[in-house]
Each structure stands twice: as C-alpha cells, then as structure tokens.
PDB file of N, H, CA, C and O in Angstrom:
ATOM      1  N   LEU A   1      -9.684 -12.059  -0.288  1.00  0.00           N
ATOM      2  CA  LEU A   1     -11.237 -11.875  -0.184  1.00  0.00           C
ATOM      3  C   LEU A   1     -11.655 -10.490   0.203  1.00  0.00           C
ATOM      4  O   LEU A   1     -11.011  -9.829   1.018  1.00  0.00           O
ATOM      5  N   GLN A   2     -12.732 -10.061  -0.384  1.00  0.00           N
ATOM      6  H   GLN A   2     -13.255 -10.598  -1.045  1.00  0.00           H
ATOM      7  CA  GLN A   2     -13.106  -8.815  -0.094  1.00  0.00           C
ATOM      8  C   GLN A   2     -13.983  -8.850   1.321  1.00  0.00           C
ATOM      9  O   GLN A   2     -14.434  -9.930   1.703  1.00  0.00           O
ATOM     10  N   MET A   3     -14.197  -7.704   2.041  1.00  0.00           N
ATOM     11  H   MET A   3     -13.831  -6.827   1.731  1.00  0.00           H
ATOM     12  CA  MET A   3     -14.819  -7.842   3.207  1.00  0.00           C
ATOM     13  C   MET A   3     -16.121  -8.432   3.166  1.00  0.00           C
ATOM     14  O   MET A   3     -16.428  -8.997   4.216  1.00  0.00           O
ATOM     15  N   GLU A   4     -17.026  -8.463   2.195  1.00  0.00           N
ATOM     16  H   GLU A   4     -16.777  -8.004   1.342  1.00  0.00           H
ATOM     17  CA  GLU A   4     -18.227  -9.340   2.042  1.00  0.00           C
ATOM     18  C   GLU A   4     -18.043 -10.602   2.127  1.00  0.00           C
ATOM     19  O   GLU A   4     -18.627 -11.286   2.968  1.00  0.00           O
ATOM     20  N   GLY A   5     -17.139 -11.115   1.197  1.00  0.00           N
ATOM     21  H   GLY A   5     -16.665 -10.560   0.513  1.00  0.00           H
ATOM     22  CA  GLY A   5     -16.623 -12.562   1.225  1.00  0.00           C
ATOM     23  C   GLY A   5     -16.221 -12.965   2.726  1.00  0.00           C
ATOM     24  O   GLY A   5     -16.745 -13.948   3.252  1.00  0.00           O
ATOM     25  N   ILE A   6     -15.400 -12.282   3.311  1.00  0.00           N
ATOM     26  H   ILE A   6     -14.974 -11.484   2.884  1.00  0.00           H
ATOM     27  CA  ILE A   6     -15.073 -12.725   4.693  1.00  0.00           C
ATOM     28  C   ILE A   6     -16.287 -12.771   5.509  1.00  0.00           C
ATOM     29  O   ILE A   6     -16.376 -13.719   6.290  1.00  0.00           O
ATOM     30  N   ALA A   7     -17.175 -11.974   5.471  1.00  0.00           N
ATOM     31  H   ALA A   7     -17.103 -11.204   4.836  1.00  0.00           H
ATOM     32  CA  ALA A   7     -18.473 -11.886   6.045  1.00  0.00           C
ATOM     33  C   ALA A   7     -19.326 -13.272   5.848  1.00  0.00           C
ATOM     34  O   ALA A   7     -19.798 -14.014   6.709  1.00  0.00           O
ATOM     35  N   ASP A   8     -19.358 -13.356   4.597  1.00  0.00           N
ATOM     36  H   ASP A   8     -18.975 -12.753   3.897  1.00  0.00           H
ATOM     37  CA  ASP A   8     -20.059 -14.767   4.008  1.00  0.00           C
ATOM     38  C   ASP A   8     -19.481 -15.948   4.601  1.00  0.00           C
ATOM     39  O   ASP A   8     -20.174 -16.802   5.154  1.00  0.00           O
ATOM     40  N   LEU A   9     -18.063 -16.026   4.487  1.00  0.00           N
ATOM     41  H   LEU A   9     -17.500 -15.332   4.038  1.00  0.00           H
ATOM     42  CA  LEU A   9     -17.490 -17.251   4.939  1.00  0.00           C
ATOM     43  C   LEU A   9     -17.680 -17.323   6.578  1.00  0.00           C
ATOM     44  O   LEU A   9     -18.171 -18.356   7.031  1.00  0.00           O
ATOM     45  N   LEU A  10     -17.426 -16.599   7.195  1.00  0.00           N
ATOM     46  H   LEU A  10     -17.027 -15.759   6.827  1.00  0.00           H
ATOM     47  CA  LEU A  10     -17.690 -16.549   8.717  1.00  0.00           C
ATOM     48  C   LEU A  10     -19.219 -16.917   9.063  1.00  0.00           C
ATOM     49  O   LEU A  10     -19.469 -17.729   9.953  1.00  0.00           O
ATOM     50  N   ASN A  11     -20.108 -16.359   8.409  1.00  0.00           N
ATOM     51  H   ASN A  11     -19.904 -15.699   7.685  1.00  0.00           H
ATOM     52  CA  ASN A  11     -21.439 -16.577   8.603  1.00  0.00           C
ATOM     53  C   ASN A  11     -21.880 -18.057   8.368  1.00  0.00           C
ATOM     54  O   ASN A  11     -22.742 -18.679   8.987  1.00  0.00           O
ATOM     55  N   GLU A  12     -21.102 -18.477   7.342  1.00  0.00           N
ATOM     56  H   GLU A  12     -20.401 -17.972   6.839  1.00  0.00           H
ATOM     57  CA  GLU A  12     -21.390 -19.848   6.875  1.00  0.00           C
ATOM     58  C   GLU A  12     -20.795 -20.742   7.882  1.00  0.00           C
ATOM     59  O   GLU A  12     -21.460 -21.636   8.406  1.00  0.00           O
ATOM     60  N   HIS A  13     -19.500 -20.515   8.181  1.00  0.00           N
ATOM     61  H   HIS A  13     -18.960 -19.789   7.756  1.00  0.00           H
ATOM     62  CA  HIS A  13     -18.789 -21.406   9.283  1.00  0.00           C
ATOM     63  C   HIS A  13     -19.671 -21.468  10.669  1.00  0.00           C
ATOM     64  O   HIS A  13     -19.977 -22.517  11.237  1.00  0.00           O
ATOM     65  N   PHE A  14     -19.965 -20.354  11.035  1.00  0.00           N
ATOM     66  H   PHE A  14     -19.717 -19.503  10.573  1.00  0.00           H
ATOM     67  CA  PHE A  14     -20.712 -20.213  12.384  1.00  0.00           C
ATOM     68  C   PHE A  14     -22.110 -20.202  12.361  1.00  0.00           C
ATOM     69  O   PHE A  14     -22.726 -19.898  13.383  1.00  0.00           O
ATOM     70  N   GLU A  15     -22.772 -20.536  11.182  1.00  0.00           N
ATOM     71  H   GLU A  15     -22.272 -20.783  10.351  1.00  0.00           H
ATOM     72  CA  GLU A  15     -24.294 -20.636  10.983  1.00  0.00           C
ATOM     73  C   GLU A  15     -24.941 -19.391  11.431  1.00  0.00           C
ATOM     74  O   GLU A  15     -25.999 -19.525  12.046  1.00  0.00           O
ATOM     75  N   ASN A  16     -24.487 -18.198  11.228  1.00  0.00           N
ATOM     76  H   ASN A  16     -23.627 -18.089  10.728  1.00  0.00           H
ATOM     77  CA  ASN A  16     -25.023 -16.886  11.934  1.00  0.00           C
ATOM     78  C   ASN A  16     -25.438 -17.088  13.164  1.00  0.00           C
ATOM     79  O   ASN A  16     -26.573 -16.725  13.474  1.00  0.00           O
ATOM     80  N   ARG A  17     -24.509 -17.768  14.185  1.00  0.00           N
ATOM     81  H   ARG A  17     -23.587 -18.063  13.933  1.00  0.00           H
ATOM     82  CA  ARG A  17     -24.881 -17.691  15.364  1.00  0.00           C
ATOM     83  C   ARG A  17     -23.985 -16.828  16.346  1.00  0.00           C
ATOM     84  O   ARG A  17     -24.069 -16.779  17.573  1.00  0.00           O
ATOM     85  N   VAL A  18     -23.071 -16.131  15.475  1.00  0.00           N
ATOM     86  H   VAL A  18     -23.003 -16.171  14.478  1.00  0.00           H
ATOM     87  CA  VAL A  18     -22.309 -15.114  16.395  1.00  0.00           C
ATOM     88  C   VAL A  18     -22.329 -13.827  15.676  1.00  0.00           C
ATOM     89  O   VAL A  18     -22.385 -13.779  14.448  1.00  0.00           O
ATOM     90  N   GLU A  19     -22.281 -12.717  16.479  1.00  0.00           N
ATOM     91  H   GLU A  19     -22.235 -12.757  17.477  1.00  0.00           H
ATOM     92  CA  GLU A  19     -22.163 -11.374  15.767  1.00  0.00           C
ATOM     93  C   GLU A  19     -20.610 -11.068  15.685  1.00  0.00           C
ATOM     94  O   GLU A  19     -19.801 -11.484  16.514  1.00  0.00           O
ATOM     95  N   PHE A  20     -20.327 -10.374  14.701  1.00  0.00           N
ATOM     96  H   PHE A  20     -20.985 -10.037  14.028  1.00  0.00           H
ATOM     97  CA  PHE A  20     -18.832 -10.009  14.725  1.00  0.00           C
ATOM     98  C   PHE A  20     -18.604  -8.695  13.912  1.00  0.00           C
ATOM     99  O   PHE A  20     -19.427  -8.378  13.054  1.00  0.00           O
ATOM    100  N   PHE A  21     -17.606  -7.994  14.140  1.00  0.00           N
ATOM    101  H   PHE A  21     -16.937  -8.251  14.838  1.00  0.00           H
ATOM    102  CA  PHE A  21     -17.348  -6.872  13.649  1.00  0.00           C
ATOM    103  C   PHE A  21     -15.879  -6.649  13.106  1.00  0.00           C
ATOM    104  O   PHE A  21     -14.962  -6.524  13.918  1.00  0.00           O
ATOM    105  N   ILE A  22     -15.671  -6.604  11.910  1.00  0.00           N
ATOM    106  H   ILE A  22     -16.416  -6.705  11.251  1.00  0.00           H
ATOM    107  CA  ILE A  22     -14.341  -6.441  11.202  1.00  0.00           C
ATOM    108  C   ILE A  22     -13.913  -5.079  10.750  1.00  0.00           C
ATOM    109  O   ILE A  22     -14.553  -4.496   9.875  1.00  0.00           O
ATOM    110  N   HIS A  23     -12.916  -4.579  11.280  1.00  0.00           N
ATOM    111  H   HIS A  23     -12.396  -5.053  11.991  1.00  0.00           H
ATOM    112  CA  HIS A  23     -12.212  -3.179  11.182  1.00  0.00           C
ATOM    113  C   HIS A  23     -11.073  -3.198  10.454  1.00  0.00           C
ATOM    114  O   HIS A  23      -9.942  -3.375  10.908  1.00  0.00           O
ATOM    115  N   PRO A  24     -11.402  -2.995   9.192  1.00  0.00           N
ATOM    116  CA  PRO A  24     -10.031  -2.918   8.203  1.00  0.00           C
ATOM    117  C   PRO A  24      -9.347  -1.517   8.479  1.00  0.00           C
ATOM    118  O   PRO A  24      -9.900  -0.417   8.462  1.00  0.00           O
ATOM    119  N   ASP A  25      -7.967  -1.816   8.748  1.00  0.00           N
ATOM    120  H   ASP A  25      -7.517  -2.709   8.762  1.00  0.00           H
ATOM    121  CA  ASP A  25      -7.102  -0.499   8.859  1.00  0.00           C
ATOM    122  C   ASP A  25      -6.618  -0.050   7.619  1.00  0.00           C
ATOM    123  O   ASP A  25      -6.336  -0.819   6.701  1.00  0.00           O
ATOM    124  N   PRO A  26      -6.514   1.143   7.566  1.00  0.00           N
ATOM    125  CA  PRO A  26      -6.026   1.806   6.307  1.00  0.00           C
ATOM    126  C   PRO A  26      -4.368   1.534   6.171  1.00  0.00           C
ATOM    127  O   PRO A  26      -3.685   1.220   7.145  1.00  0.00           O
ATOM    128  N   CYS A  27      -3.913   1.676   5.027  1.00  0.00           N
ATOM    129  H   CYS A  27      -4.468   1.930   4.236  1.00  0.00           H
ATOM    130  CA  CYS A  27      -2.571   1.614   4.673  1.00  0.00           C
ATOM    131  C   CYS A  27      -1.692   2.454   5.563  1.00  0.00           C
ATOM    132  O   CYS A  27      -2.029   3.638   5.577  1.00  0.00           O
ATOM    133  N   THR A  28      -0.641   2.143   6.319  1.00  0.00           N
ATOM    134  H   THR A  28      -0.368   1.181   6.308  1.00  0.00           H
ATOM    135  CA  THR A  28      -0.068   3.056   6.939  1.00  0.00           C
ATOM    136  C   THR A  28       1.400   2.636   6.909  1.00  0.00           C
ATOM    137  O   THR A  28       1.659   1.475   6.592  1.00  0.00           O
ATOM    138  N   ALA A  29       2.357   3.468   7.207  1.00  0.00           N
ATOM    139  H   ALA A  29       2.146   4.411   7.464  1.00  0.00           H
ATOM    140  CA  ALA A  29       3.815   3.218   7.142  1.00  0.00           C
ATOM    141  C   ALA A  29       4.255   2.321   8.283  1.00  0.00           C
ATOM    142  O   ALA A  29       5.249   1.628   8.062  1.00  0.00           O
ATOM    143  N   SER A  30       3.662   2.224   9.486  1.00  0.00           N
ATOM    144  H   SER A  30       2.855   2.787   9.665  1.00  0.00           H
ATOM    145  CA  SER A  30       3.921   1.420  10.420  1.00  0.00           C
ATOM    146  C   SER A  30       3.636  -0.152  10.179  1.00  0.00           C
ATOM    147  O   SER A  30       4.258  -1.104  10.651  1.00  0.00           O
ATOM    148  N   SER A  31       2.602  -0.156   9.374  1.00  0.00           N
ATOM    149  H   SER A  31       2.097   0.617   8.991  1.00  0.00           H
ATOM    150  CA  SER A  31       2.310  -1.713   8.994  1.00  0.00           C
ATOM    151  C   SER A  31       2.801  -2.109   7.772  1.00  0.00           C
ATOM    152  O   SER A  31       2.797  -3.305   7.480  1.00  0.00           O
ATOM    153  N   CYS A  32       3.256  -1.207   6.955  1.00  0.00           N
ATOM    154  H   CYS A  32       3.259  -0.236   7.192  1.00  0.00           H
ATOM    155  CA  CYS A  32       3.974  -1.639   5.565  1.00  0.00           C
ATOM    156  C   CYS A  32       4.827  -2.809   5.564  1.00  0.00           C
ATOM    157  O   CYS A  32       4.645  -3.638   4.671  1.00  0.00           O
ATOM    158  N   SER A  33       5.723  -3.000   6.421  1.00  0.00           N
ATOM    159  H   SER A  33       5.871  -2.327   7.145  1.00  0.00           H
ATOM    160  CA  SER A  33       6.635  -4.121   6.386  1.00  0.00           C
ATOM    161  C   SER A  33       6.011  -5.399   6.884  1.00  0.00           C
ATOM    162  O   SER A  33       6.728  -6.398   6.941  1.00  0.00           O
ATOM    163  N   ILE A  34       4.857  -5.462   7.218  1.00  0.00           N
ATOM    164  H   ILE A  34       4.275  -4.651   7.172  1.00  0.00           H
ATOM    165  CA  ILE A  34       3.974  -6.792   7.340  1.00  0.00           C
ATOM    166  C   ILE A  34       2.900  -7.041   6.239  1.00  0.00           C
ATOM    167  O   ILE A  34       2.279  -8.099   6.135  1.00  0.00           O
ATOM    168  N   CYS A  35       2.743  -5.935   5.412  1.00  0.00           N
ATOM    169  H   CYS A  35       3.247  -5.075   5.497  1.00  0.00           H
ATOM    170  CA  CYS A  35       1.798  -6.147   4.523  1.00  0.00           C
ATOM    171  C   CYS A  35       2.097  -6.928   3.278  1.00  0.00           C
ATOM    172  O   CYS A  35       3.061  -6.647   2.566  1.00  0.00           O
ATOM    173  N   GLN A  36       1.210  -7.979   2.999  1.00  0.00           N
ATOM    174  H   GLN A  36       0.427  -8.207   3.577  1.00  0.00           H
ATOM    175  CA  GLN A  36       1.538  -9.115   2.065  1.00  0.00           C
ATOM    176  C   GLN A  36       1.107  -8.699   0.771  1.00  0.00           C
ATOM    177  O   GLN A  36       1.184  -9.598  -0.066  1.00  0.00           O
ATOM    178  N   ILE A  37       0.653  -7.546   0.335  1.00  0.00           N
ATOM    179  H   ILE A  37       0.590  -6.816   1.015  1.00  0.00           H
ATOM    180  CA  ILE A  37       0.337  -7.328  -0.871  1.00  0.00           C
ATOM    181  C   ILE A  37       1.625  -6.857  -1.814  1.00  0.00           C
ATOM    182  O   ILE A  37       2.389  -5.901  -1.679  1.00  0.00           O
ATOM    183  N   GLU A  38       1.566  -7.892  -2.815  1.00  0.00           N
ATOM    184  H   GLU A  38       0.946  -8.668  -2.925  1.00  0.00           H
ATOM    185  CA  GLU A  38       2.645  -7.703  -3.686  1.00  0.00           C
ATOM    186  C   GLU A  38       2.527  -6.461  -4.657  1.00  0.00           C
ATOM    187  O   GLU A  38       1.435  -5.932  -4.866  1.00  0.00           O
ATOM    188  N   ASN A  39       3.630  -6.044  -5.208  1.00  0.00           N
ATOM    189  H   ASN A  39       4.517  -6.473  -5.039  1.00  0.00           H
ATOM    190  CA  ASN A  39       3.398  -4.893  -6.210  1.00  0.00           C
ATOM    191  C   ASN A  39       2.597  -3.632  -5.563  1.00  0.00           C
ATOM    192  O   ASN A  39       2.004  -2.824  -6.278  1.00  0.00           O
ATOM    193  N   CYS A  40       2.631  -3.546  -4.260  1.00  0.00           N
ATOM    194  H   CYS A  40       3.113  -4.202  -3.679  1.00  0.00           H
ATOM    195  CA  CYS A  40       1.771  -2.553  -3.732  1.00  0.00           C
ATOM    196  C   CYS A  40       2.398  -0.856  -4.261  1.00  0.00           C
ATOM    197  O   CYS A  40       3.543  -0.448  -4.068  1.00  0.00           O
ATOM    198  N   LYS A  41       1.470  -0.230  -4.830  1.00  0.00           N
ATOM    199  H   LYS A  41       0.540  -0.561  -4.986  1.00  0.00           H
ATOM    200  CA  LYS A  41       1.852   1.209  -5.339  1.00  0.00           C
ATOM    201  C   LYS A  41       2.200   1.998  -4.103  1.00  0.00           C
ATOM    202  O   LYS A  41       2.921   2.986  -4.242  1.00  0.00           O
ATOM    203  N   GLU A  42       1.775   1.675  -2.948  1.00  0.00           N
ATOM    204  H   GLU A  42       1.189   0.873  -2.835  1.00  0.00           H
ATOM    205  CA  GLU A  42       1.787   2.505  -1.862  1.00  0.00           C
ATOM    206  C   GLU A  42       3.187   2.266  -0.932  1.00  0.00           C
ATOM    207  O   GLU A  42       3.580   3.086  -0.103  1.00  0.00           O
ATOM    208  N   ARG A  43       3.833   1.030  -1.223  1.00  0.00           N
ATOM    209  H   ARG A  43       3.514   0.363  -1.897  1.00  0.00           H
ATOM    210  CA  ARG A  43       4.624   0.505  -0.283  1.00  0.00           C
ATOM    211  C   ARG A  43       5.786   1.572  -0.061  1.00  0.00           C
ATOM    212  O   ARG A  43       6.242   2.240  -0.989  1.00  0.00           O
ATOM    213  N   LYS A  44       6.221   1.669   1.262  1.00  0.00           N
ATOM    214  H   LYS A  44       5.851   1.126   2.016  1.00  0.00           H
ATOM    215  CA  LYS A  44       7.197   2.751   1.563  1.00  0.00           C
ATOM    216  C   LYS A  44       8.369   1.942   2.463  1.00  0.00           C
ATOM    217  O   LYS A  44       9.450   2.451   2.758  1.00  0.00           O
ATOM    218  N   ASN A  45       7.983   0.707   2.806  1.00  0.00           N
ATOM    219  H   ASN A  45       7.105   0.294   2.566  1.00  0.00           H
ATOM    220  CA  ASN A  45       9.012  -0.065   3.510  1.00  0.00           C
ATOM    221  C   ASN A  45       9.127  -1.449   2.844  1.00  0.00           C
ATOM    222  O   ASN A  45       8.145  -1.943   2.290  1.00  0.00           O
ATOM    223  N   ILE A  46      10.250  -2.046   2.889  1.00  0.00           N
ATOM    224  H   ILE A  46      11.048  -1.645   3.339  1.00  0.00           H
ATOM    225  CA  ILE A  46      10.228  -3.442   2.309  1.00  0.00           C
ATOM    226  C   ILE A  46       9.616  -4.603   3.271  1.00  0.00           C
ATOM    227  O   ILE A  46       9.771  -4.619   4.492  1.00  0.00           O
ATOM    228  N   PHE A  47       8.940  -5.509   2.569  1.00  0.00           N
ATOM    229  H   PHE A  47       8.813  -5.496   1.577  1.00  0.00           H
ATOM    230  CA  PHE A  47       8.314  -6.652   3.447  1.00  0.00           C
ATOM    231  C   PHE A  47       9.322  -7.147   4.272  1.00  0.00           C
ATOM    232  O   PHE A  47      10.440  -7.373   3.810  1.00  0.00           O
ATOM    233  N   GLU A  48       8.995  -7.376   5.668  1.00  0.00           N
ATOM    234  H   GLU A  48       8.086  -7.193   6.044  1.00  0.00           H
ATOM    235  CA  GLU A  48       9.940  -8.104   6.603  1.00  0.00           C
ATOM    236  C   GLU A  48       9.310  -9.533   6.999  1.00  0.00           C
ATOM    237  O   GLU A  48      10.002 -10.532   7.198  1.00  0.00           O
ATOM    238  N   LYS A  49       8.186  -9.505   7.068  1.00  0.00           N
ATOM    239  H   LYS A  49       7.624  -8.694   6.906  1.00  0.00           H
ATOM    240  CA  LYS A  49       7.632 -10.885   7.700  1.00  0.00           C
ATOM    241  C   LYS A  49       6.031 -10.914   7.619  1.00  0.00           C
ATOM    242  O   LYS A  49       5.305  -9.920   7.618  1.00  0.00           O
ATOM    243  N   LYS A  50       5.667 -12.128   7.559  1.00  0.00           N
ATOM    244  H   LYS A  50       6.258 -12.936   7.560  1.00  0.00           H
ATOM    245  CA  LYS A  50       4.246 -12.362   7.710  1.00  0.00           C
ATOM    246  C   LYS A  50       3.949 -12.475   9.183  1.00  0.00           C
ATOM    247  O   LYS A  50       4.596 -13.237   9.902  1.00  0.00           O
ATOM    248  N   LEU A  51       2.899 -11.662   9.663  1.00  0.00           N
ATOM    249  H   LEU A  51       2.373 -11.044   9.079  1.00  0.00           H
ATOM    250  CA  LEU A  51       2.524 -11.724  10.949  1.00  0.00           C
ATOM    251  C   LEU A  51       1.699 -12.913  11.342  1.00  0.00           C
ATOM    252  O   LEU A  51       0.703 -13.211  10.683  1.00  0.00           O
ATOM    253  N   ASP A  52       2.127 -13.700  12.538  1.00  0.00           N
ATOM    254  H   ASP A  52       2.936 -13.458  13.074  1.00  0.00           H
ATOM    255  CA  ASP A  52       1.412 -14.645  12.924  1.00  0.00           C
ATOM    256  C   ASP A  52       0.255 -14.279  13.687  1.00  0.00           C
ATOM    257  O   ASP A  52       0.527 -13.808  14.791  1.00  0.00           O
ATOM    258  N   TRP A  53      -0.930 -14.365  13.408  1.00  0.00           N
ATOM    259  H   TRP A  53      -1.150 -14.748  12.511  1.00  0.00           H
ATOM    260  CA  TRP A  53      -2.132 -14.040  14.056  1.00  0.00           C
ATOM    261  C   TRP A  53      -2.580 -14.945  15.233  1.00  0.00           C
ATOM    262  O   TRP A  53      -2.877 -16.134  15.122  1.00  0.00           O
ATOM    263  N   THR A  54      -2.588 -14.169  16.450  1.00  0.00           N
ATOM    264  H   THR A  54      -2.347 -13.203  16.540  1.00  0.00           H
ATOM    265  CA  THR A  54      -3.012 -15.035  17.559  1.00  0.00           C
ATOM    266  C   THR A  54      -4.308 -14.466  18.183  1.00  0.00           C
ATOM    267  O   THR A  54      -4.796 -13.386  17.851  1.00  0.00           O
ATOM    268  N   LEU A  55      -4.809 -15.287  19.107  1.00  0.00           N
ATOM    269  H   LEU A  55      -4.413 -16.164  19.377  1.00  0.00           H
ATOM    270  CA  LEU A  55      -6.154 -14.654  19.802  1.00  0.00           C
ATOM    271  C   LEU A  55      -5.682 -13.149  20.512  1.00  0.00           C
ATOM    272  O   LEU A  55      -6.488 -12.222  20.593  1.00  0.00           O
ATOM    273  N   GLU A  56      -4.445 -13.053  20.950  1.00  0.00           N
ATOM    274  H   GLU A  56      -3.790 -13.806  20.884  1.00  0.00           H
ATOM    275  CA  GLU A  56      -4.127 -11.985  21.755  1.00  0.00           C
ATOM    276  C   GLU A  56      -3.789 -10.657  20.747  1.00  0.00           C
ATOM    277  O   GLU A  56      -4.122  -9.502  21.011  1.00  0.00           O
ATOM    278  N   ASN A  57      -3.097 -11.060  19.610  1.00  0.00           N
ATOM    279  H   ASN A  57      -2.826 -11.998  19.396  1.00  0.00           H
ATOM    280  CA  ASN A  57      -2.883  -9.706  18.784  1.00  0.00           C
ATOM    281  C   ASN A  57      -4.083  -9.316  17.895  1.00  0.00           C
ATOM    282  O   ASN A  57      -4.273  -8.182  17.456  1.00  0.00           O
ATOM    283  N   VAL A  58      -4.948 -10.496  17.663  1.00  0.00           N
ATOM    284  H   VAL A  58      -4.794 -11.417  18.021  1.00  0.00           H
ATOM    285  CA  VAL A  58      -6.241  -9.910  17.004  1.00  0.00           C
ATOM    286  C   VAL A  58      -7.258  -9.133  17.819  1.00  0.00           C
ATOM    287  O   VAL A  58      -8.015  -8.285  17.347  1.00  0.00           O
ATOM    288  N   LEU A  59      -7.203  -9.501  19.074  1.00  0.00           N
ATOM    289  H   LEU A  59      -6.588 -10.190  19.458  1.00  0.00           H
ATOM    290  CA  LEU A  59      -8.075  -8.592  19.913  1.00  0.00           C
ATOM    291  C   LEU A  59      -7.588  -7.235  20.411  1.00  0.00           C
ATOM    292  O   LEU A  59      -8.337  -6.452  20.996  1.00  0.00           O
ATOM    293  N   GLU A  60      -6.321  -6.992  20.160  1.00  0.00           N
ATOM    294  H   GLU A  60      -5.713  -7.628  19.685  1.00  0.00           H
ATOM    295  CA  GLU A  60      -5.706  -5.643  20.477  1.00  0.00           C
ATOM    296  C   GLU A  60      -6.320  -4.653  19.582  1.00  0.00           C
ATOM    297  O   GLU A  60      -6.576  -4.815  18.389  1.00  0.00           O
ATOM    298  N   ASN A  61      -6.528  -3.596  20.308  1.00  0.00           N
ATOM    299  H   ASN A  61      -6.320  -3.464  21.277  1.00  0.00           H
ATOM    300  CA  ASN A  61      -7.229  -2.311  19.592  1.00  0.00           C
ATOM    301  C   ASN A  61      -6.009  -1.509  19.285  1.00  0.00           C
ATOM    302  O   ASN A  61      -5.905  -0.464  19.928  1.00  0.00           O
ATOM    303  N   LYS A  62      -5.047  -1.797  18.414  1.00  0.00           N
ATOM    304  H   LYS A  62      -5.132  -2.645  17.893  1.00  0.00           H
ATOM    305  CA  LYS A  62      -4.052  -1.041  18.012  1.00  0.00           C
ATOM    306  C   LYS A  62      -3.432  -1.459  16.629  1.00  0.00           C
ATOM    307  O   LYS A  62      -3.442  -2.640  16.284  1.00  0.00           O
ATOM    308  N   ALA A  63      -2.936  -0.548  15.906  1.00  0.00           N
ATOM    309  H   ALA A  63      -2.928   0.412  16.187  1.00  0.00           H
ATOM    310  CA  ALA A  63      -2.247  -1.041  14.717  1.00  0.00           C
ATOM    311  C   ALA A  63      -1.255  -2.151  14.716  1.00  0.00           C
ATOM    312  O   ALA A  63      -0.555  -2.212  15.727  1.00  0.00           O
ATOM    313  N   HIS A  64      -1.061  -2.995  13.835  1.00  0.00           N
ATOM    314  H   HIS A  64      -1.630  -2.946  13.014  1.00  0.00           H
ATOM    315  CA  HIS A  64      -0.205  -4.105  14.017  1.00  0.00           C
ATOM    316  C   HIS A  64       1.035  -3.606  13.260  1.00  0.00           C
ATOM    317  O   HIS A  64       1.003  -2.812  12.320  1.00  0.00           O
ATOM    318  N   THR A  65       2.178  -4.196  13.811  1.00  0.00           N
ATOM    319  H   THR A  65       2.204  -4.841  14.574  1.00  0.00           H
ATOM    320  CA  THR A  65       3.371  -3.856  13.113  1.00  0.00           C
ATOM    321  C   THR A  65       4.386  -4.962  13.268  1.00  0.00           C
ATOM    322  O   THR A  65       4.159  -5.838  14.103  1.00  0.00           O
ATOM    323  N   ALA A  66       5.462  -5.000  12.556  1.00  0.00           N
ATOM    324  H   ALA A  66       5.647  -4.288  11.878  1.00  0.00           H
ATOM    325  CA  ALA A  66       6.376  -6.205  12.634  1.00  0.00           C
ATOM    326  C   ALA A  66       7.387  -6.298  13.752  1.00  0.00           C
ATOM    327  O   ALA A  66       8.304  -7.116  13.821  1.00  0.00           O
ATOM    328  N   HIS A  67       7.067  -5.264  14.695  1.00  0.00           N
ATOM    329  H   HIS A  67       6.322  -4.599  14.639  1.00  0.00           H
ATOM    330  CA  HIS A  67       8.020  -5.237  15.936  1.00  0.00           C
ATOM    331  C   HIS A  67       7.194  -5.631  16.863  1.00  0.00           C
ATOM    332  O   HIS A  67       7.579  -5.743  18.027  1.00  0.00           O
TER     333      HIS A  67
END
C-alpha cells in the first residue's frame, strides 16, 4: 500500500476518530536485512528476517534493525 492507502485504511477502521502520523524511513543499510522488498535494486545486505511489530518497537523513535 502507498501512504495514502494506509491513511485511508486507518481512517476507515477508526472512523476518523484518531489523529495519526506515519513517518516512513528512507532505505538504510542498517534496516536492509529486514526489508521485505523483493528484487530491491538498493539491497546491500541479504534478507535475514521479518520484523515482528509490537507496540513497543512501533513507538520507538529510532531506525529498526534485525538485531
């Protein structure tokens, strides 16, 4: 989904009762191993694992990594 699609989905689910902000991070070497984009032209590291999203790691204000 593109960012607009994500916003539409959340607004539909929460019936526009919440305000939210989504901050997409740019492609970085530190998060390359958890990136699920197949055939990525920017890939610098092999895919290691899918990151399990939790309330704790979603709310952290830092780049996500496999470690």
